[in-house]
C-alpha positions in Angstrom: 20.2 128.0 93.7 22.5 129.2 90.9 24.8 132.0 91.9 25.8 134.2 89.0 28.6 136.7 89.3 28.8 139.4 86.7 32.3 139.2 85.4 34.2 142.4 84.2 35.6 142.5 80.7 39.1 142.1 82.2 38.2 139.0 84.0 36.8 137.5 80.9 39.8 138.5 78.8 42.0 136.9 81.6 40.4 133.5 81.3 39.4 133.5 77.6 42.1 131.2 76.6 41.2 128.7 79.2 37.6 129.0 78.4 38.3 128.3 74.7 40.4 125.3 75.7 37.6 124.0 78.0 39.7 124.3 81.2 36.9 126.2 83.0 34.6 124.6 85.5 30.8 124.8 85.2 30.0 127.8 87.3 32.7 130.0 85.9 31.9 128.9 82.4 28.3 129.8 82.9 29.2 133.3 84.2 31.5 133.7 81.0 28.7 132.8 78.8 26.5 135.2 80.6 28.9 137.9 80.2 29.6 137.0 76.5 25.7 137.2 75.8 25.6 140.8 77.1 29.0 142.1 75.9 29.7 142.5 72.2 33.3 143.6 72.8 34.2 140.4 74.6 32.3 138.2 72.1 34.5 139.8 69.4 37.6 139.4 71.5 37.0 135.8 72.2 36.1 135.1 68.6 39.4 136.8 67.5 41.3 134.8 69.9 39.8 131.6 68.7 40.5 132.5 65.0 44.2 133.2 66.0 44.7 129.9 67.9 43.4 128.2 64.8 45.5 130.2 62.2 48.8 130.5 63.9 49.8 126.8 63.9 49.5 126.9 60.1 51.9 129.9 59.8 54.8 128.2 61.7 56.9 125.9 59.6 58.2 122.8 61.4 61.7 122.8 60.1 62.2 126.5 60.5 65.1 127.5 62.7 65.2 130.6 64.8 63.5 133.7 63.6 65.5 136.9 63.0 63.1 139.4 64.4 65.3 142.4 63.4 65.1 141.2 59.7 61.4 140.6 59.8 60.9 144.2 61.3 63.2 145.6 58.6 61.1 143.9 55.7 57.8 145.2 57.3 59.1 148.8 57.4 60.4 148.5 53.8 56.9 147.4 52.6 55.3 150.4 54.2 
């Protein structure tokens, strides 16, 4: 007999990265999928997380040294 546990949104958010990386066992994965079928907010969150993990590697340059966070923040503020 299958035992389903209704996960909370916080529980899904906590394991979403592992879920996308397929590091989740069958029972928990099934419970996550069940929650995602019922919860549009978590579906959106997981979709955005998946998109972020695909896009970010393309934004980082291999030969780039350290990032000057203060300079980046200053440029963002100037553009506003």
